[in-house]
C-alpha positions as CSV (number, residue, x, y, z in Angstrom):
1,X,-8.5,4.7,-6.2
2,X,-11.0,7.5,-5.2
3,X,-10.0,11.2,-5.1
4,X,-11.1,11.1,-1.4
5,X,-8.5,8.4,-0.7
6,X,-5.8,10.6,-2.3
7,X,-6.9,13.5,-0.1
8,X,-6.6,11.3,3.0
9,X,-3.1,10.0,2.3
10,X,-1.3,12.5,4.6
11,X,-3.7,11.5,7.4
12,X,-3.0,7.8,6.8
13,X,0.7,8.2,7.3
14,X,0.8,10.8,10.1
15,X,0.5,8.3,13.0
16,X,3.4,6.3,11.6
17,X,5.9,9.1,11.6
18,X,4.9,11.3,14.5
19,X,2.3,11.9,17.1
20,X,1.2,15.2,15.7
21,X,-0.1,17.6,18.4
22,X,-1.2,20.4,16.1
23,X,-4.5,20.4,14.2
24,X,-4.7,18.2,11.1
25,X,-5.3,21.4,9.0
26,X,-1.9,22.8,10.0
27,X,0.6,23.1,7.2
28,X,3.7,21.4,8.3
29,X,6.6,19.6,6.6
30,X,8.3,17.5,9.2
31,X,10.2,15.0,7.1
32,X,11.7,14.5,3.6
33,X,9.0,14.8,0.9
34,X,6.3,15.5,3.4
35,X,5.4,12.1,4.8
36,X,6.8,8.6,5.4
37,X,5.4,7.4,2.1
38,X,7.5,10.2,0.5
39,X,4.6,11.4,-1.7
40,X,5.8,15.0,-1.7
41,X,2.3,16.5,-1.3
42,X,0.9,19.2,0.9
43,X,-2.9,18.8,0.7
44,X,-3.7,21.7,3.0
45,X,-2.4,24.6,0.9
46,X,-5.2,27.1,0.8
47,X,-3.3,30.2,-0.3
48,X,-1.5,29.3,-3.5
49,X,-3.6,28.3,-6.4
50,X,-3.2,28.0,-10.2
51,X,-5.1,31.3,-10.4
52,X,-2.7,33.4,-8.4
53,X,0.7,31.8,-9.1
54,X,1.9,34.0,-12.0
55,X,4.7,36.4,-12.6
56,X,2.4,39.3,-11.9
57,X,1.3,38.2,-8.5
58,X,3.9,35.7,-7.3
59,X,7.7,35.8,-6.9
60,X,10.7,36.0,-4.7
61,X,10.0,37.6,-1.3
62,X,13.5,37.4,0.1
63,X,16.5,35.2,0.4
64,X,18.0,33.7,3.6
65,X,21.8,33.4,3.9
66,X,23.4,30.5,5.7
67,X,27.0,29.5,6.5
68,X,27.1,26.7,4.0
69,X,25.3,24.7,1.3
70,X,21.8,23.7,1.9
71,X,21.5,20.1,0.6
72,X,18.8,18.9,3.0
73,X,15.2,19.9,2.4
74,X,14.1,22.7,4.6
75,X,11.4,21.7,7.1
76,X,8.5,23.7,8.4
77,X,6.7,23.7,11.8
78,X,3.7,26.0,12.6
79,X,3.0,27.7,15.9
80,X,6.2,26.9,17.8
81,X,6.1,28.4,21.3
82,X,9.6,29.7,21.9
83,X,10.5,30.7,25.5
84,X,10.9,34.5,25.7
85,X,10.4,34.9,21.9
86,X,6.6,34.3,21.4
87,X,5.0,31.9,19.0
88,X,6.3,31.5,15.5
89,X,5.9,29.5,12.3
90,X,9.4,28.2,11.9
91,X,11.6,27.1,8.9
92,X,14.4,24.7,9.9
93,X,17.4,24.8,7.6
94,X,20.5,22.5,7.9
95,X,23.8,23.2,6.2
96,X,27.0,21.4,5.1
97,X,28.8,23.6,7.6
98,X,27.2,21.6,10.4
99,X,24.7,24.3,11.3
100,X,21.0,24.1,12.0
101,X,18.9,27.3,11.9
102,X,15.4,28.1,13.1
103,X,14.2,31.0,11.0
104,X,10.9,32.9,11.1
105,X,9.1,31.3,8.2
106,X,7.4,34.6,7.2
107,X,10.3,37.0,7.9
108,X,13.6,35.1,7.6
109,X,14.7,36.4,11.0
110,X,17.0,34.0,12.9
111,X,15.2,32.7,16.0
112,X,18.1,30.3,16.9
113,X,21.3,28.9,15.3
114,X,23.3,25.9,16.5
115,X,26.6,24.8,15.1
116,X,27.0,21.1,15.9
117,X,30.8,21.0,15.7
118,X,32.6,20.1,18.9
119,X,35.5,22.3,20.0
120,X,38.4,22.2,17.5
121,X,36.4,20.3,14.9
122,X,35.6,21.3,11.3
123,X,33.2,19.8,8.8
124,X,34.6,16.8,6.9
125,X,36.6,17.4,3.8
126,X,35.1,16.0,0.6
127,X,36.9,12.7,1.1
128,X,38.5,13.0,-2.4
129,X,35.0,12.9,-3.9
130,X,33.8,15.8,-6.0
131,X,30.2,14.8,-5.4
132,X,30.2,16.6,-2.1
133,X,32.3,19.8,-2.1
134,X,33.9,21.7,-0.5
135,X,32.8,20.2,2.8
136,X,30.5,17.6,4.3
137,X,28.4,18.4,7.3
138,X,24.6,17.8,7.3
139,X,23.4,16.3,4.1
140,X,20.5,14.1,5.1
141,X,17.2,15.9,5.6
142,X,16.4,15.9,9.3
143,X,13.1,14.6,10.8
144,X,10.9,16.3,13.4
145,X,8.6,14.8,16.1
146,X,6.2,17.1,17.9
147,X,5.7,14.6,20.7
148,X,9.4,14.1,21.6
149,X,10.9,16.3,24.4
150,X,9.4,19.4,26.0
151,X,8.7,21.4,22.8
152,X,9.3,18.8,20.1
153,X,12.5,17.5,18.7
154,X,14.4,17.8,15.4
155,X,16.8,14.9,14.7
156,X,19.9,15.8,12.7
157,X,22.9,13.7,11.4
158,X,26.2,15.5,11.1
159,X,29.7,14.6,9.9
160,X,32.8,16.3,11.3
161,X,36.6,16.0,11.5
162,X,39.0,16.6,14.5
163,X,42.3,18.4,14.4
164,X,44.0,15.0,14.5
165,X,42.2,13.8,11.4
166,X,39.6,11.6,13.1
167,X,36.2,11.6,11.4
168,X,32.9,11.5,13.3
169,X,29.2,10.8,12.4
170,X,26.8,11.9,15.1
171,X,23.1,11.9,15.7
172,X,21.8,15.0,17.4
173,X,18.4,15.6,19.0
174,X,17.6,19.3,19.3
175,X,14.7,21.1,21.0
176,X,12.7,22.8,18.2
177,X,12.1,25.8,20.4
178,X,15.6,26.4,21.7
179,X,18.1,24.4,19.7
180,X,19.4,22.8,22.8
181,X,20.6,19.1,22.8
182,X,18.2,16.7,24.3
183,X,18.3,13.1,25.6
184,X,22.0,13.2,26.4
185,X,22.9,13.7,22.8
186,X,24.7,13.7,20.5
187,X,25.6,10.1,20.0
188,X,28.5,8.8,17.8
189,X,27.5,6.4,15.1
190,X,29.2,3.1,15.5
191,X,28.0,-0.3,14.4
192,X,28.9,-3.9,13.5
193,X,27.1,-6.6,11.6
194,X,27.8,-10.3,11.0
195,X,29.5,-10.8,7.6
196,X,32.7,-11.4,5.6
197,X,32.2,-8.6,3.1
198,X,34.1,-5.4,2.4
199,X,35.6,-3.9,5.6
200,X,35.0,-7.0,7.7
201,X,37.3,-8.4,10.4
202,X,37.0,-11.8,11.9
203,X,33.4,-12.3,10.6
204,X,32.1,-8.9,11.5
205,X,31.5,-5.8,9.3
206,X,32.6,-2.6,11.0
207,X,31.0,0.8,10.3
208,X,33.8,3.3,9.7
209,X,32.6,6.9,10.0
210,X,35.4,8.1,7.7
211,X,34.3,5.8,4.9
212,X,30.5,6.5,4.9
213,X,28.2,9.4,4.3
214,X,24.5,9.6,4.9
215,X,22.5,11.3,2.1
216,X,19.0,9.8,2.3
217,X,16.6,11.8,4.5
218,X,16.1,10.4,8.1
219,X,13.0,8.3,8.7
220,X,11.1,8.1,11.9
221,X,9.0,5.0,12.4
222,X,7.5,3.8,15.7
223,X,9.8,5.9,17.9
224,X,13.0,4.8,16.0
225,X,15.1,7.2,13.9
226,X,16.6,5.4,10.9
227,X,19.8,6.5,9.3
228,X,21.1,5.0,6.0
229,X,24.5,5.0,4.4
230,X,26.6,4.9,1.3
231,X,30.2,5.5,0.4
232,X,32.2,8.5,-1.0
233,X,32.3,8.0,-4.8
234,X,32.1,4.2,-4.5
235,X,35.5,4.1,-2.8
236,X,36.0,0.6,-1.5
237,X,35.8,-1.1,0.9
238,X,32.1,-0.3,1.6
239,X,28.7,-1.9,2.0
240,X,25.2,-0.6,2.6
241,X,23.9,0.2,6.1
242,X,20.7,1.1,7.9
243,X,21.2,2.0,11.6
244,X,18.3,2.8,13.9
245,X,18.2,4.8,17.2
246,X,15.5,5.1,19.8
247,X,14.2,8.7,19.6
248,X,14.2,9.4,23.3
249,X,17.2,7.4,24.6
250,X,19.3,7.7,21.5
251,X,20.4,4.2,22.1
252,X,21.1,2.0,19.0
253,X,18.1,-0.3,18.4
254,X,19.0,-2.2,15.2
255,X,21.4,-2.6,12.3
256,X,21.0,-4.1,8.8
257,X,23.6,-4.4,6.1
258,X,22.5,-4.9,2.5
259,X,25.6,-6.7,1.2
260,X,27.1,-8.4,4.4
261,X,29.1,-10.9,2.4
262,X,29.9,-8.8,-0.6
263,X,30.6,-5.2,-1.5
264,X,28.8,-2.1,-2.7
265,X,25.0,-2.0,-2.3
266,X,25.0,1.5,-0.8
267,X,21.9,3.6,0.1
268,X,22.0,7.1,-1.2
269,X,19.0,7.7,-3.5
270,X,20.0,11.3,-4.4
271,X,18.8,12.4,-1.0
272,X,15.4,10.6,-1.1
273,X,14.6,9.2,2.3
274,X,13.7,5.6,3.1
275,X,9.9,5.2,2.7
276,X,7.6,3.3,5.0
277,X,4.0,1.9,5.0
278,X,1.4,2.1,7.7
279,X,2.6,-1.2,9.2
280,X,6.1,0.1,9.7
281,X,7.7,-1.8,6.8
282,X,10.6,0.2,5.1
283,X,11.2,0.4,1.3
284,X,14.2,1.6,-0.5
285,X,16.4,1.1,-3.6
286,X,19.9,-0.3,-3.3
287,X,22.8,0.8,-5.5
288,X,25.2,-1.3,-7.5
289,X,26.8,-4.1,-5.6
290,X,27.0,-7.9,-4.9
291,X,23.8,-9.9,-5.6
292,X,23.7,-13.6,-5.0
293,X,22.1,-15.1,-8.0
294,X,21.8,-18.5,-6.3
295,X,18.5,-18.5,-4.3
296,X,17.8,-20.3,-1.0
297,X,14.7,-22.3,-0.5
298,X,12.6,-19.1,0.0
299,X,13.9,-17.4,-3.1
300,X,16.2,-15.0,-1.3
301,X,19.9,-14.5,-2.1
302,X,21.7,-17.4,-0.4
303,X,24.4,-15.2,1.2
304,X,22.1,-12.3,2.0
305,X,23.6,-9.9,-0.6
306,X,20.9,-7.6,-2.2
307,X,23.0,-5.3,-4.5
308,X,20.9,-3.3,-7.1
309,X,17.6,-4.3,-5.5
310,X,14.2,-2.9,-4.4
311,X,13.9,-4.0,-0.8
312,X,11.1,-4.4,1.8
313,X,12.4,-4.5,5.4
314,X,10.3,-5.3,8.5
315,X,10.8,-3.4,11.7
316,X,8.7,-5.8,13.8
317,X,9.8,-5.9,17.4
318,X,12.5,-3.3,16.5
319,X,14.4,-5.9,14.5
320,X,15.3,-5.2,10.9
321,X,14.8,-8.1,8.4
322,X,14.4,-8.2,4.6
323,X,11.0,-9.8,4.1
324,X,10.6,-9.3,0.3
325,X,12.5,-7.9,-2.6
326,X,12.7,-7.4,-6.3
327,X,15.9,-7.7,-8.4
328,X,16.0,-7.5,-12.2
329,X,17.1,-10.5,-14.3
330,X,20.1,-8.5,-15.6
331,X,21.1,-7.2,-12.3
332,X,24.8,-8.2,-12.5
333,X,25.2,-6.4,-15.8
334,X,23.5,-3.3,-14.5
335,X,25.8,-3.2,-11.5
336,X,28.9,-3.7,-13.6
337,X,27.8,-0.8,-15.9
338,X,26.7,1.4,-13.0
339,X,23.2,1.7,-14.3
340,X,21.6,0.5,-11.1
341,X,18.5,1.5,-9.0
342,X,20.5,3.3,-6.3
343,X,20.1,6.8,-7.7
344,X,16.4,6.7,-7.1
345,X,14.0,6.8,-4.2
346,X,11.0,4.5,-3.4
347,X,7.5,5.9,-3.0
348,X,4.7,4.0,-1.1
349,X,1.4,4.4,-2.9
350,X,-2.1,4.5,-1.3
351,X,-4.2,1.4,-1.7
352,X,-5.7,1.0,-5.2
353,X,-8.2,-1.4,-6.7
354,X,-7.3,-3.3,-9.9
355,X,-9.7,-4.2,-12.7
356,X,-11.0,-7.1,-10.7
357,X,-11.7,-4.9,-7.7
358,X,-8.9,-6.5,-5.8
359,X,-7.1,-4.1,-3.4
360,X,-3.5,-3.6,-4.3
361,X,-0.7,-2.4,-2.0
362,X,1.9,-0.9,-4.3
363,X,5.3,0.9,-4.3
364,X,7.2,2.5,-7.1
365,X,10.8,3.3,-7.9
366,X,13.2,4.1,-10.8
367,X,16.9,4.5,-11.2
368,X,19.6,4.8,-13.8
369,X,18.2,2.2,-16.2
370,X,15.3,4.6,-17.1
371,X,12.6,2.1,-16.3
372,X,9.7,2.6,-13.8
373,X,9.2,-0.4,-11.6
374,X,5.8,-0.8,-9.9
375,X,5.9,-3.5,-7.3
376,X,3.2,-5.3,-5.3
377,X,4.3,-4.9,-1.7
378,X,2.7,-8.2,-0.8
379,X,4.6,-10.0,-3.6
380,X,7.5,-7.9,-5.0
381,X,8.7,-10.5,-7.5
382,X,12.1,-11.6,-6.2
383,X,14.8,-12.6,-8.7
384,X,14.4,-14.8,-11.9
385,X,17.4,-15.2,-14.2
386,X,15.6,-14.9,-17.5
387,X,12.8,-12.4,-17.0
388,X,11.4,-9.9,-14.4
389,X,8.3,-11.2,-12.7
390,X,7.0,-8.0,-11.4
391,X,3.6,-6.3,-11.0
392,X,4.3,-3.7,-13.7
393,X,7.3,-2.5,-15.6
394,X,7.5,0.5,-17.9
395,X,10.8,0.0,-19.8
396,X,10.7,3.1,-21.9
397,X,8.9,5.5,-19.6
398,X,11.7,8.0,-18.9
399,X,14.1,9.7,-21.4
400,X,16.9,9.8,-18.9
401,X,18.2,8.2,-15.7
402,X,16.3,9.0,-12.5
403,X,18.3,10.8,-9.7
404,X,15.7,11.5,-7.0
405,X,12.1,10.4,-6.8
406,X,8.6,11.2,-8.1
407,X,5.7,12.9,-6.4
408,X,2.2,11.5,-6.1
409,X,-1.1,13.5,-6.3
410,X,-4.7,12.5,-7.0
411,X,-4.1,9.3,-8.9
412,X,-1.1,10.6,-10.8
413,X,2.7,10.0,-10.5
414,X,5.1,12.8,-11.5
415,X,8.7,11.9,-12.6
416,X,11.5,14.3,-13.6
417,X,14.5,12.3,-15.0
418,X,17.8,13.7,-16.1
419,X,17.6,15.6,-19.4
420,X,13.9,14.9,-19.5
421,X,10.7,16.8,-19.0
422,X,8.6,16.2,-15.9
423,X,6.0,13.6,-16.9
424,X,2.6,12.8,-15.5
425,X,1.7,9.1,-15.4
426,X,-1.9,8.5,-14.3
427,X,-3.1,5.3,-12.7
428,X,-6.0,3.3,-14.1
429,X,-7.3,0.2,-12.3
430,X,-4.2,0.0,-10.2
431,X,-1.7,0.3,-13.1
432,X,0.2,3.1,-14.6
433,X,-0.7,4.2,-18.1
434,X,2.3,3.6,-20.4
435,X,2.2,7.1,-21.9
436,X,2.2,10.3,-19.9
437,X,-1.0,12.4,-19.8
438,X,1.1,15.6,-20.0
439,X,4.7,16.8,-19.9
440,X,6.5,20.0,-19.2
441,X,8.0,22.0,-22.0
442,X,11.2,22.4,-19.9
443,X,13.7,19.7,-19.9
444,X,15.7,19.5,-16.7
445,X,19.5,19.1,-16.8
446,X,21.4,16.8,-14.3
447,X,20.1,15.7,-11.9
448,X,16.6,16.2,-13.2
449,X,14.0,17.3,-10.7
450,X,12.3,15.8,-7.7
451,X,8.8,17.5,-7.8
452,X,6.7,18.6,-4.8
453,X,3.0,19.2,-4.8
454,X,0.7,21.8,-3.2
455,X,-3.0,21.4,-3.3
456,X,-6.2,22.1,-1.3
457,X,-7.5,18.5,-0.9
458,X,-7.9,17.4,-4.5
459,X,-8.2,20.9,-6.0
460,X,-5.7,23.6,-7.0
461,X,-2.9,21.1,-7.6
462,X,0.5,22.7,-8.4
463,X,3.7,20.8,-9.3
464,X,6.8,22.6,-8.1
465,X,10.3,21.8,-9.3
466,X,13.8,23.4,-9.0
467,X,16.2,23.5,-11.9
468,X,19.9,23.0,-11.3
469,X,21.4,25.8,-13.4
470,X,24.0,28.4,-12.7
471,X,21.2,30.7,-11.8
472,X,18.7,28.4,-10.0
473,X,15.1,28.4,-11.4
474,X,11.9,27.6,-9.6
475,X,9.1,26.3,-11.8
476,X,5.4,25.9,-11.1
477,X,3.0,23.8,-13.3
478,X,-0.7,23.0,-13.3
479,X,-0.8,19.5,-11.9
480,X,-3.7,18.7,-14.3
481,X,-1.7,19.8,-17.4
482,X,2.0,20.1,-17.1
483,X,2.2,21.9,-20.5
484,X,0.7,24.8,-18.7
485,X,3.5,26.5,-16.8
486,X,2.1,28.9,-14.2
487,X,5.4,30.6,-13.3
488,X,9.2,30.4,-13.3
489,X,11.7,32.6,-11.6
490,X,13.3,33.7,-14.9
491,X,10.1,35.3,-16.2
492,X,10.4,38.6,-14.3
493,X,12.5,41.4,-15.8
494,X,15.9,42.5,-14.3
495,X,16.4,39.2,-12.4
496,X,13.8,40.2,-9.9
497,X,13.2,36.6,-8.7
498,X,16.7,35.2,-9.0
499,X,17.6,33.6,-5.7
500,X,21.0,32.0,-5.9
501,X,23.1,29.3,-7.6
502,X,21.5,26.0,-8.5
503,X,22.0,23.1,-6.2
504,X,21.6,19.4,-7.2
505,X,19.0,17.1,-5.5
506,X,17.0,20.1,-4.1
507,X,13.4,19.5,-3.3
508,X,11.1,22.5,-2.8
509,X,9.1,22.9,0.4
510,X,5.7,24.4,0.2
511,X,3.8,25.6,3.3
512,X,1.3,28.3,4.2
513,X,1.5,30.2,1.0
514,X,5.3,30.1,0.6
515,X,7.8,28.1,-1.3
516,X,11.3,27.4,0.1
517,X,14.2,26.3,-2.1
518,X,17.7,25.5,-0.9
519,X,20.7,26.8,-2.7
520,X,24.5,26.7,-2.4
521,X,24.4,29.8,-0.1
522,X,21.0,29.6,1.7
523,X,17.3,29.5,0.9
524,X,15.1,31.4,-1.6
525,X,11.6,32.3,-0.3
526,X,8.7,32.8,-2.7
527,X,5.1,33.8,-2.2
528,X,2.3,36.2,-3.3
529,X,3.8,39.6,-3.8
């Protein structure tokens, strides 16, 4: 793959997610991990460089306080014309208290704030699951479309609870300039799907908003907003769901269940959003659950249950259908031991040529079993009971389980597993090298790190990562040599750059010379001092 191809990756995926009205040079983060491929890279960063990101010139500028935990990745839109308020670069922040904020990205000033609770409601309790505490509101990273509505629209998924104890999941469409609801929203999430699995009744699975939570970032493909769902602490009965809504009517378009005649198989991916290719196919990793080891004539599970799998789903004609998959030969044992793929997110790679000059369409993912799985999107490998027939597998690549996803930049994949350093795995002839080219000196405690990349085209690459410690730490590394740490927020004396308590599954957002990191109480904002 050429370096020019890497530089064009954001352009490749822009039409798939959004009709972007702003110039292509604008620095914007409109979806989880920057694009539908989930590469995590901003290739238009001209301010921050390895030469000026150091403790002497870079650090905390200020912190922004919010009314709850910030589990969703902050999003960034440049040059928003706000009626009566002028034009602003805007940082959008969602909280577990069911609030969405529009802040001035350079100042932290509140431009608008909307709480999405209806009268008398509160955010959901933690559903007896310590994974989300003390409340559940907005967990999934929203998605923004410049072309929707009058000023552009941010789509947000929120959970709440009524005084009578009824639970709700709602999809909201908010005007980016005003915060007002659009398209008759919000809409309550309800769904059914044919099947006899967990939670079914008379041959139909029934989506119960009390039983499910949505952690993966929202995905926008061909005017449909996709939500995806898992359970609270594997509390049965549950299965895995994808539910799509038209972005301008908010009408439900399609539904898919990953284990319709079984149980488990949730979608959570430690917050990583479903990924998509330029043809609109969706890729994701499924958690522990039922997998039918008896194949049909096409090599697919005979009852349609895809627990602990790597799936490709077509969205052709607004219909969801599994068109290919990979599942490991020991999938049942992995599900039983809870060392499945579901903790990780999928990343769609740019086209690469192998050693025979054949163009390869690849995707990559890893989960709790510490292996990196590189699949050919045209032939993912399906299931074979004695061995994995997959494009490439690195069985000892990671020193810990993966909770999150890698970033991709200029022919290199960056992974940060639990208790492990961030490792750089270069590609050569369409395959990953088995040994990393460099690693960080820091090892990241649970849940590891999901890196983000800033660069100016193929130059000035910086790998950013947040450390989930009692006092959160932001790290910056030279993308060409991870052993060279440029900066971390503990380096300055007297706690100058401390910005709050660590928060798991946090992904840094980099735009226009600033870095934004969510915490348990708000957002830390970093830049040149």
